[in-house]
DSSP file (Angstrom, degrees, kcal/mol; ACC not computed):
  #  RESIDUE AA STRUCTURE BP1 BP2  ACC     N-H-->O    O-->H-N    N-H-->O    O-->H-N    TCO  KAPPA ALPHA  PHI   PSI    X-CA   Y-CA   Z-CA
    1    1 A X              0   0    0      0, 0.0     2,-0.0     0, 0.0     0, 0.0   0.000 360.0 360.0 360.0 121.5  -65.8   84.4   52.0
    2    2 A X        -     0   0    0      1,-0.1     2,-0.5     2,-0.0     0, 0.0  -0.287 360.0-115.0 -63.8 147.8  -67.0   83.6   55.5
    3    3 A X        -     0   0    0      1,-0.2    -1,-0.1    -2,-0.0     3,-0.1  -0.739  28.2-175.2 -87.7 126.3  -70.5   82.2   56.0
    4    4 A X        +     0   0    0     -2,-0.5     2,-0.3     1,-0.2    -1,-0.2   0.707  67.8   5.0 -88.0 -33.0  -72.7   84.6   57.9
    5    5 A X  S    S-     0   0    0      0, 0.0     2,-0.3     0, 0.0    -1,-0.2  -0.957  82.2 -92.6-155.6 158.5  -75.7   82.4   58.1
    6    6 A X        -     0   0    0     -2,-0.3     5,-0.0    -3,-0.1     2,-0.0  -0.612  46.6-112.5 -79.9 139.5  -76.9   79.0   57.3
    7    7 A X    >>  -     0   0    0     -2,-0.3     4,-2.1     1,-0.1     3,-0.5  -0.307  30.5-104.7 -69.8 157.1  -78.6   78.5   53.9
    8    8 A X  H 3> S+     0   0    0      1,-0.3     4,-1.7     2,-0.2    -1,-0.1   0.774 118.3  54.6 -58.4 -33.3  -82.2   77.6   53.7
    9    9 A X  H 3> S+     0   0    0      2,-0.2     4,-2.3     1,-0.2    -1,-0.3   0.898 108.6  48.0 -72.3 -36.2  -81.7   74.0   52.9
   10   10 A X  H <> S+     0   0    0     -3,-0.5     4,-2.2     1,-0.2    -2,-0.2   0.887 109.9  52.7 -69.9 -34.9  -79.5   73.5   55.8
   11   11 A X  H  X S+     0   0    0     -4,-2.1     4,-1.4     2,-0.2    -1,-0.2   0.832 107.7  53.6 -65.1 -33.1  -82.0   75.2   58.0
   12   12 A X  H  X S+     0   0    0     -4,-1.7     4,-1.3     2,-0.2    -2,-0.2   0.941 110.0  46.3 -66.0 -48.7  -84.7   72.7   56.6
   13   13 A X  H  X S+     0   0    0     -4,-2.3     4,-2.4     1,-0.2    -2,-0.2   0.839 110.6  50.7 -59.1 -38.3  -82.7   69.8   57.5
   14   14 A X  H  X S+     0   0    0     -4,-2.2     4,-2.4     1,-0.2    -1,-0.2   0.791 104.6  60.7 -67.3 -27.3  -81.9   71.0   61.0
   15   15 A X  H  < S+     0   0    0     -4,-1.4     4,-0.3     2,-0.2    -2,-0.2   0.924 109.2  41.0 -66.5 -40.6  -85.7   71.7   61.5
   16   16 A X  H >< S+     0   0    0     -4,-1.3     3,-1.6     1,-0.2     7,-0.4   0.950 116.4  51.8 -77.6 -47.8  -86.4   67.9   60.9
   17   17 A X  H 3< S+     0   0    0     -4,-2.4    -2,-0.2     1,-0.3    -1,-0.2   0.861 109.0  49.9 -47.7 -42.4  -83.3   66.9   63.1
   18   18 A X  T 3< S+     0   0    0     -4,-2.4     2,-0.7    -5,-0.1    -1,-0.3   0.488  86.4  92.8 -83.3  -5.7  -84.3   69.0   65.8
   19   19 A X    <>  -     0   0    0     -3,-1.6     4,-2.3    -4,-0.3     5,-0.2  -0.809  64.2-152.6 -93.5 120.8  -88.0   67.8   66.2
   20   20 A X  H  > S+     0   0    0     -2,-0.7     4,-2.5     1,-0.2     5,-0.3   0.911  92.6  50.2 -57.3 -45.8  -88.0   65.0   68.7
   21   21 A X  H  > S+     0   0    0      2,-0.2     4,-2.1     1,-0.2     5,-0.2   0.875 108.3  52.5 -73.5 -29.9  -91.1   63.2   67.3
   22   22 A X  H  > S+     0   0    0      1,-0.2     4,-3.8     2,-0.2     5,-0.3   0.990 112.2  46.9 -55.3 -56.3  -89.7   63.2   63.7
   23   23 A X  H  X S+     0   0    0     -4,-2.3     4,-2.1    -7,-0.4    -2,-0.2   0.870 113.1  46.1 -55.3 -43.7  -86.5   61.7   64.9
   24   24 A X  H  X S+     0   0    0     -4,-2.5     4,-1.3     2,-0.2    -1,-0.3   0.841 115.6  47.1 -76.9 -30.1  -88.2   59.0   67.0
   25   25 A X  H  X S+     0   0    0     -4,-2.1     4,-1.4    -5,-0.3     3,-0.5   0.969 113.1  47.8 -71.9 -50.0  -90.6   58.2   64.2
   26   26 A X  H  < S+     0   0    0     -4,-3.8     3,-0.4    -5,-0.2    -2,-0.2   0.891 110.4  52.4 -55.9 -36.1  -88.0   58.0   61.6
   27   27 A X  H  < S+     0   0    0     -4,-2.1    -1,-0.2    -5,-0.3    -2,-0.2   0.809 111.5  48.4 -63.7 -33.0  -85.8   55.9   63.8
   28   28 A X  H  < S+     0   0    0     -4,-1.3    -1,-0.2    -3,-0.5     2,-0.2   0.615  96.8  79.5 -87.9 -10.0  -88.7   53.4   64.3
   29   29 A X     <  -     0   0    0     -4,-1.4     2,-0.2    -3,-0.4    44,-0.1  -0.548  59.7-161.3 -96.1 166.4  -89.8   52.9   60.8
   30   30 A X        -     0   0    0      2,-0.6    44,-3.1    42,-0.3     4,-0.1  -0.680  38.3 -94.8-133.9-175.9  -88.2   50.7   58.2
   31   31 A X  S    S+     0   0    0     42,-0.2     2,-0.3    -2,-0.2    42,-0.1   0.602 107.9  72.6 -82.6  -9.3  -88.2   50.3   54.3
   32   32 A X  S    S-     0   0    0      1,-0.1    -2,-0.6    40,-0.1    42,-0.2  -0.752 105.1 -82.3-105.0 158.2  -90.9   47.7   54.7
   33   33 A X        -     0   0    0     -2,-0.3     2,-0.4    40,-0.1    40,-0.2  -0.242  44.6-164.1 -65.2 134.9  -94.5   48.6   55.8
   34   34 A X  E     -A   72   0A   0     38,-2.5    38,-2.2    -4,-0.1     2,-0.1  -0.966  23.0-112.7-118.1 136.7  -95.1   49.0   59.5
   35   35 A X  E  >  -A   71   0A   0     -2,-0.4     4,-2.5    36,-0.2     5,-0.3  -0.397  18.5-126.6 -60.4 137.7  -98.4   49.0   61.1
   36   36 A X  H  > S+     0   0    0     34,-2.0     4,-2.5    33,-0.3     5,-0.2   0.911 110.4  46.3 -52.3 -45.6  -99.8   52.2   62.6
   37   37 A X  H  > S+     0   0    0      2,-0.2     4,-2.7     1,-0.2     5,-0.2   0.927 111.1  52.5 -66.8 -41.4 -100.5   50.6   66.1
   38   38 A X  H  > S+     0   0    0      1,-0.2     4,-2.6     2,-0.2    -1,-0.2   0.979 113.1  43.7 -56.9 -50.4  -97.1   48.9   66.1
   39   39 A X  H  X S+     0   0    0     -4,-2.5     4,-2.4     2,-0.2    -2,-0.2   0.889 111.5  54.8 -56.7 -41.2  -95.5   52.3   65.4
   40   40 A X  H  < S+     0   0    0     -4,-2.5    -1,-0.2    -5,-0.3     6,-0.2   0.907 109.3  49.0 -60.2 -42.9  -97.9   54.0   68.1
   41   41 A X  H  < S+     0   0    0     -4,-2.7    -1,-0.2     1,-0.2    -2,-0.2   0.875 112.4  47.1 -71.5 -38.6  -96.6   51.5   70.6
   42   42 A X  H  < S+     0   0    0     -4,-2.6     2,-1.1    -5,-0.2    -2,-0.2   0.804 103.4  62.2 -75.3 -25.6  -93.0   52.1   69.8
   43   43 A X  S >< S-     0   0    0     -4,-2.4     3,-0.9    -5,-0.2    -1,-0.2  -0.748  81.3-165.3-102.4  91.5  -93.1   55.9   69.9
   44   44 A X  T 3   +     0   0    0     -2,-1.1     3,-0.1     1,-0.2    -3,-0.1  -0.417  60.4  30.1 -80.9 144.9  -94.1   56.4   73.4
   45   45 A X  T 3  S+     0   0    0      1,-0.3     2,-0.3    -2,-0.2    -1,-0.2   0.352  88.7 106.5  96.0  -9.1  -95.4   59.7   74.7
   46   46 A X    <   -     0   0    0     -3,-0.9    -1,-0.3    -6,-0.2     2,-0.1  -0.830  68.9-120.1-104.1 141.4  -97.0   61.0   71.6
   47   47 A X     >  -     0   0    0     -2,-0.3     4,-2.7     1,-0.1     5,-0.2  -0.408  24.2-114.2 -78.1 160.4 -100.7   61.2   71.2
   48   48 A X  H  > S+     0   0    0      1,-0.2     4,-2.3     2,-0.2     5,-0.2   0.892 117.7  48.9 -55.9 -39.1 -102.4   59.3   68.4
   49   49 A X  H  > S+     0   0    0      1,-0.2     4,-2.3     2,-0.2    -1,-0.2   0.922 112.3  47.0 -70.6 -39.2 -103.5   62.6   66.8
   50   50 A X  H  > S+     0   0    0      2,-0.2     4,-2.9     1,-0.2     5,-0.3   0.885 111.4  53.4 -66.6 -38.0 -100.0   64.1   67.0
   51   51 A X  H  X S+     0   0    0     -4,-2.7     4,-2.4     2,-0.2    -2,-0.2   0.927 110.3  45.3 -61.0 -40.9  -98.5   60.9   65.6
   52   52 A X  H  X S+     0   0    0     -4,-2.3     4,-2.3    -5,-0.2    -2,-0.2   0.905 113.0  52.0 -67.9 -36.7 -100.8   61.0   62.6
   53   53 A X  H  X S+     0   0    0     -4,-2.3     4,-1.8     2,-0.2    -2,-0.2   0.917 110.9  46.0 -60.6 -46.1 -100.0   64.7   62.2
   54   54 A X  H  X S+     0   0    0     -4,-2.9     4,-3.1     2,-0.2     5,-0.2   0.893 112.4  53.5 -57.9 -44.1  -96.1   64.1   62.2
   55   55 A X  H  X S+     0   0    0     -4,-2.4     4,-1.9    -5,-0.3    -2,-0.2   0.900 108.6  47.9 -62.5 -41.3  -96.7   61.1   59.8
   56   56 A X  H  X S+     0   0    0     -4,-2.3     4,-2.2     2,-0.2    -1,-0.2   0.906 112.9  48.5 -66.8 -42.2  -98.6   63.4   57.5
   57   57 A X  H  X S+     0   0    0     -4,-1.8     4,-1.7     1,-0.2    -2,-0.2   0.936 111.2  49.8 -61.2 -46.7  -95.7   66.0   57.8
   58   58 A X  H  <>S+     0   0    0     -4,-3.1     5,-2.4     1,-0.2     6,-0.8   0.842 110.1  51.6 -69.7 -31.0  -93.1   63.5   57.1
   59   59 A X  H ><5S+     0   0    0     -4,-1.9     3,-0.9     4,-0.2    -1,-0.2   0.863 106.6  53.0 -65.9 -39.8  -95.0   62.3   54.0
   60   60 A X  H 3<5S+     0   0    0     -4,-2.2    -2,-0.2     1,-0.2    -1,-0.2   0.837 107.9  52.2 -60.5 -37.3  -95.3   65.8   52.8
   61   61 A X  T 3<5S-     0   0    0     -4,-1.7    -1,-0.2    -5,-0.1    -2,-0.2   0.496 115.0-118.9 -77.5  -4.8  -91.4   65.9   53.1
   62   62 A X  T < 5S+     0   0    0     -3,-0.9    16,-0.4     2,-0.3    15,-0.3   0.762  85.8 110.9  71.2  27.3  -91.1   62.7   51.1
   63   63 A X  S   <S+     0   0    0     -5,-2.4    12,-1.2     1,-0.2     2,-0.3   0.607  79.0  31.9-101.3 -13.8  -89.4   60.7   54.0
   64   64 A X  E     -B   74   0A   0     -6,-0.8     2,-0.3    10,-0.3    -2,-0.3  -0.999  64.5-162.8-146.0 149.1  -92.3   58.5   54.7
   65   65 A X  E     -B   73   0A   0      8,-2.9     8,-2.1    -2,-0.3     2,-0.3  -0.886  11.5-158.3-123.8 153.9  -94.9   56.9   52.5
   66   66 A X  E     -B   72   0A   0     -2,-0.3     2,-0.3     6,-0.2     6,-0.2  -0.846   8.9-135.3-131.4 173.3  -98.3   55.3   53.6
   67   67 A X    >   -     0   0    0      4,-2.0     3,-1.3    -2,-0.3     4,-0.2  -0.733  35.9-105.1-113.7 164.8 -100.9   52.9   52.4
   68   68 A X  T 3  S+     0   0    0     -2,-0.3    -1,-0.0     1,-0.3    -2,-0.0   0.716 117.8  61.1 -61.6 -19.9 -104.6   53.1   52.5
   69   69 A X  T 3  S-     0   0    0      2,-0.1   -33,-0.3   -33,-0.0    -1,-0.3  -0.002 123.1 -98.3 -95.7  27.1 -104.6   50.6   55.4
   70   70 A X  S <  S+     0   0    0     -3,-1.3   -34,-2.0     1,-0.2     2,-0.4   0.900  75.6 142.9  55.7  49.6 -102.6   52.8   57.7
   71   71 A X  E     -A   35   0A   0    -36,-0.2    -4,-2.0    -4,-0.2     2,-0.3  -0.915  30.2-162.0-113.1 138.5  -99.2   51.2   57.1
   72   72 A X  E     +AB  34  66A   0    -38,-2.2   -38,-2.5    -2,-0.4     2,-0.3  -0.961  13.5 167.6-131.6 143.1  -96.1   53.4   57.0
   73   73 A X  E     - B   0  65A   0     -8,-2.1    -8,-2.9    -2,-0.3   -42,-0.2  -0.967  37.2 -93.3-149.5 161.0  -92.6   53.0   55.6
   74   74 A X  E     - B   0  64A   0    -44,-3.1   -10,-0.3    -2,-0.3     2,-0.1  -0.542  32.3-135.8 -74.7 143.8  -89.6   55.0   54.8
   75   75 A X     >  -     0   0    0    -12,-1.2     4,-1.7    -2,-0.2     5,-0.1  -0.173  37.5 -97.7 -71.9 178.1  -89.0   56.4   51.4
   76   76 A X  H  > S+     0   0    0      2,-0.2     4,-2.4     1,-0.2     5,-0.2   0.914 132.5  49.9 -71.7 -40.3  -85.5   56.0   49.9
   77   77 A X  H  > S+     0   0    0    -15,-0.3     4,-2.8     1,-0.2     5,-0.2   0.903 108.1  54.8 -57.3 -38.5  -85.0   59.7   51.1
   78   78 A X  H  > S+     0   0    0    -16,-0.4     4,-2.0     2,-0.2    -1,-0.2   0.878 105.6  50.4 -56.6 -40.9  -86.3   58.6   54.5
   79   79 A X  H  X S+     0   0    0     -4,-1.7     4,-1.7     2,-0.2    -2,-0.2   0.846 111.1  50.0 -70.2 -36.2  -83.6   55.8   54.7
   80   80 A X  H  X S+     0   0    0     -4,-2.4     4,-1.5     2,-0.2    -2,-0.2   0.945 111.0  46.8 -65.0 -44.8  -81.0   58.2   53.9
   81   81 A X  H  X S+     0   0    0     -4,-2.8     4,-2.5     1,-0.2    -2,-0.2   0.841 110.6  53.9 -66.1 -32.5  -82.2   60.7   56.6
   82   82 A X  H  X S+     0   0    0     -4,-2.0     4,-2.5     2,-0.2    -1,-0.2   0.909 105.1  55.0 -68.0 -37.4  -82.4   57.7   59.1
   83   83 A X  H  X S+     0   0    0     -4,-1.7     4,-1.7     2,-0.2    -2,-0.2   0.831 107.1  50.2 -58.6 -37.7  -78.8   56.9   58.3
   84   84 A X  H  X S+     0   0    0     -4,-1.5     4,-3.1     2,-0.2    -2,-0.2   0.942 110.3  47.8 -63.3 -49.7  -78.0   60.5   59.2
   85   85 A X  H  X S+     0   0    0     -4,-2.5     4,-1.9     1,-0.2    -2,-0.2   0.889 111.6  52.3 -63.9 -34.4  -79.8   60.3   62.5
   86   86 A X  H  X S+     0   0    0     -4,-2.5     4,-1.7     2,-0.2    -1,-0.2   0.887 109.9  48.2 -66.3 -38.4  -78.0   56.9   63.2
   87   87 A X  H  X S+     0   0    0     -4,-1.7     4,-2.8     1,-0.2    -2,-0.2   0.915 109.7  52.8 -66.1 -45.7  -74.7   58.5   62.5
   88   88 A X  H  X S+     0   0    0     -4,-3.1     4,-2.3     1,-0.2    -2,-0.2   0.832 110.1  48.2 -61.1 -31.4  -75.6   61.4   64.8
   89   89 A X  H  X S+     0   0    0     -4,-1.9     4,-2.1     2,-0.2    -1,-0.2   0.851 110.3  50.7 -73.4 -35.4  -76.4   59.0   67.6
   90   90 A X  H  X S+     0   0    0     -4,-1.7     4,-2.3     2,-0.2     5,-0.2   0.971 112.2  48.0 -66.6 -53.6  -73.2   57.1   67.1
   91   91 A X  H  X S+     0   0    0     -4,-2.8     4,-2.6     1,-0.3     5,-0.2   0.942 112.1  49.1 -54.6 -52.1  -71.3   60.5   67.2
   92   92 A X  H  X S+     0   0    0     -4,-2.3     4,-1.7     1,-0.2    -1,-0.3   0.882 108.7  52.4 -67.3 -30.2  -73.1   61.6   70.4
   93   93 A X  H  X S+     0   0    0     -4,-2.1     4,-2.0     2,-0.2    -1,-0.2   0.897 109.4  50.4 -61.0 -37.9  -72.4   58.2   72.1
   94   94 A X  H  X S+     0   0    0     -4,-2.3     4,-1.9     1,-0.2    -2,-0.2   0.928 110.2  50.4 -65.8 -44.6  -68.7   58.6   71.3
   95   95 A X  H  X S+     0   0    0     -4,-2.6     4,-1.5    -5,-0.2    -1,-0.2   0.846 108.4  51.6 -63.7 -32.3  -68.8   62.1   72.8
   96   96 A X  H  X S+     0   0    0     -4,-1.7     4,-1.5    -5,-0.2    -1,-0.2   0.893 111.1  47.9 -70.1 -39.3  -70.5   60.9   76.0
   97   97 A X  H  < S+     0   0    0     -4,-2.0    -2,-0.2     1,-0.2    -1,-0.2   0.788 109.6  52.7 -84.0 -15.4  -67.9   58.3   76.6
   98   98 A X  H  < S+     0   0    0     -4,-1.9    -1,-0.2    -5,-0.2    -2,-0.2   0.827 117.3  37.2 -73.3 -34.7  -65.1   60.6   76.0
   99   99 A X  H  < S+     0   0    0     -4,-1.5     2,-0.3    -5,-0.2    -2,-0.2   0.552  97.8  87.6 -95.0 -12.2  -66.4   63.2   78.5
  100  100 A X  S  < S-     0   0    0     -4,-1.5     5,-0.1    -5,-0.1    -4,-0.0  -0.707  83.7-111.0 -93.0 138.7  -67.7   60.9   81.2
  101  101 A X    >>  -     0   0    0     -2,-0.3     3,-2.1     1,-0.1     4,-0.5  -0.319  32.9-105.5 -68.3 159.0  -65.4   59.7   83.9
  102  102 A X  G >4 S+     0   0    0      1,-0.3     3,-1.6     2,-0.2    -1,-0.1   0.878 118.4  56.0 -51.9 -47.5  -64.5   56.1   83.8
  103  103 A X  G 34 S+     0   0    0      1,-0.3    -1,-0.3     3,-0.0    -2,-0.1   0.619 106.7  51.2 -62.2 -14.5  -66.7   55.2   86.9
  104  104 A X  G <4 S+     0   0    0     -3,-2.1    -1,-0.3    -7,-0.1    -2,-0.2   0.447  81.3 108.3 -99.8  -4.4  -69.9   56.7   85.2
  105  105 A X    <<        0   0    0     -3,-1.6    -8,-0.0    -4,-0.5    -4,-0.0  -0.525 360.0 360.0 -85.1 145.1  -69.7   54.8   81.8
  106  106 A X              0   0    0     -2,-0.2    -1,-0.1     0, 0.0    -3,-0.0   0.378 360.0 360.0-109.0 360.0  -72.3   52.1   81.4
């Protein structure tokens, strides 16, 4: 039977993937605790308030965990999701190098 629409779990995953700030945060965190200000400096262009908001949302999604002293790290699910982002990045780079003329490759 042909699929007419994406299921809700696929839509939930795509919502996280398509959010620029979620992706940047997840790519800049590790499995060990990261200081908020270090993360703030790494994720350029987002306000402090919005970074805190996004971190709270990622915590609610069980992708990030925090400590009382404003340190954040990836959960095991967050590490899995980060691997998905890295695989997507790798695929994107492959597509760019395939479609760019030789004299435009860096």
